[in-house]
SERO-485052 format. One record per residue (C-alpha): residue in three letters; x, y, z. Coordinates in steps of 0.001 Angstrom, whole numbers, plus 500000, padded with zeros to 6 digits. Layout:
N
ALAXYZ;...
REM end
This chain:
187
MET275455531852531835;ASN278953530875532920;ASP280426534050531349;PHE277801536167533077;LEU278609534698536484;SER282337534879535861;ASN282038538559534888;SER280136539353538094;LEU282725537610540225;GLN285532539395538369;GLU283761542707539006;HIS283523541810542702;LEU287234540974542865;HIS288113544204541052;THR286050546258543519;ILE287677544591546523;GLN291146545070544991;GLN290434548773544409;LEU289149549046547983;LEU292369547491549244;GLU294484549879547196;SER292551553076547928;SER290647552772551193;LEU292576550660553683;PRO293684553728555728;LYS290047554909556006;ILE288888551419556984;GLU291515551317559719;GLU290738554868560872;SER287008554173561096;GLY287657550866562889;ARG289788552713565437;VAL286948555216565999;ILE284633552275566749;CYS287144550507569021;ASP287981553706570913;ALA284312554464571525;LEU283547550956572742;THR286522550835575099;ALA285418554238576465;GLY282023552774577373;LYS280140554278574433;LYS277818552591571942;VAL277536552175568200;LEU274359553121566323;VAL273954551925562729;CYS271434552939560052;GLY270667552450556368;ASN267831551613553966;GLY267037548364552153;GLY270180546242551777;SER272010548810553884;ALA269415548250556629;ALA270301544567556535;ASP273986545485556751;ALA273230547749559733;GLN271538544854561509;HIS274365542492560604;ILE277070544789561985;ALA275142545508565188;ALA274493541788565704;GLU278190540960565333;LEU279040543553568004;ILE276308542468570419;GLY276994538771569921;TYR280493538030568819;TYR282291537794565523;GLU284890535027565414;ASN286203535068568984;GLN284122534537572105;ARG284282537903573830;ARG282170540338575777;SER279081541870574235;TRP279525545435572993;PRO276639547947572917;ALA275322548369569382;ILE271886549272568031;ALA270610548954564479;LEU268166551843564051;THR266415549784561392;THR264812547172563645;ASP262185548811565867;THR259084548661563670;SER256988550697566088;ALA259538553523566140;LEU260055553305562368;THR256363553490561562;ALA255442556070564225;VAL258235558467563287;SER257613557997559575;ASN253901558588560006;ASP254120561506562423;LEU257320563293561357;GLY258104561937557898;PHE260444559259556615;GLU263362561701556418;GLN263340561843560251;VAL263084558091560909;PHE266735557668561980;ALA267423561211563206;ARG264654560975565786;GLN266108557724567129;VAL269575559271567265;ALA268107562214569209;GLY266635559830571776;LEU269401557242572020;ALA272738558914571282;GLN275065560356573870;ALA278254562323573387;GLY281071560054572259;ASP278829557403570718;VAL279418556437567077;LEU276874556546564257;ILE277641554382561239;ALA275598555736558315;ILE275293553330555393;THR274065554458551981;THR275226553089548638;SER274233556283546831;GLY275452558647549525;LYS272212560580549051;SER269640558947551363;LYS267965561894553063;ASN267022559991556205;VAL270633558803556621;ILE271951562346556080;ARG269474563666558678;ALA270715561005561132;VAL274291562192560633;GLU273248565804561169;GLN271530564832564423;ALA274519562751565505;LYS276763565780565063;LYS274370567835567232;SER274553565051569826;ASP278375565180569758;CYS278743561705568295;LYS281493560485566013;THR280180559737562532;ILE281286557192559966;ALA279801556931556475;LEU279901553803554343;VAL279105554879550792;GLY279714554051547159;ALA281696556186544744;SER279360559159545333;ALA279432560775548771;GLU279249564526548227;THR277042565473551188;LEU278411562939553663;ASP282009563854552787;GLN281343567240554383;LEU279417565924557401;CYS281174562796558635;ASP284338562346560641;VAL285379559392558476;VAL284026558368555074;VAL284814554974553598;ALA283886555174549927;VAL283748551977547903;PRO285099552751544418;ALA282102551303542579;THR278765552467541215;ARG276915549138541013;THR274810548700544167;SER275534544988544548;ARG279301545488544446;ILE279067548372546931;GLN276983546300549349;GLU279378543355549096;ALA282239545675549988;HIS280262547285552818;ILE279716544003554615;THR283375543115554077;ILE284318546410555742;GLY281895545653558572;HIS283611542309559054;LEU287030543983559116;TRP285774546308561864;CYS284542543285563788;GLU287981541682563467;MET289432544843564997;VAL286867544764567813;ASP287706541112568493;GLN291289542244569148;ILE290295544677571915;SER288146542208573823;
REM end
């Protein structure tokens, strides 16, 4: 068991090291997009499925509350939390529209949508990005090693160089925390 756990931790460290070596400029660029929008009076919308939904809620909560420094509350909405909207849209329009419909109703020009998908292929997340573009929002994708569709759609794509979902999700929340550190600096 010890070897198994050690191997998983080594894989985690390797993923984070690769992220440091290959993606730091994209992490900084995306963090600047978030900071610029917030200081301009805009909001951040975040979406994803499953573990990515939890990450969306986590990131939004850190912006609304505070991360490490007591500071003002910033406007952020996890599109994964309103069960009435989620179930009504899914039932009436289909699950592929569950986030796009919320973006259509909540987003304003200059807002930021953070689209989280480990596979890069979640249709409802892609539809949200498409709607965000129509709404003149900035778009950031957090993905794993595969991001074909979102590469073409988003303003900034931060791709974690991994294919194992757990390692991708661990890196995603680390990136979210780095963004929050940047936001703490503007407060």
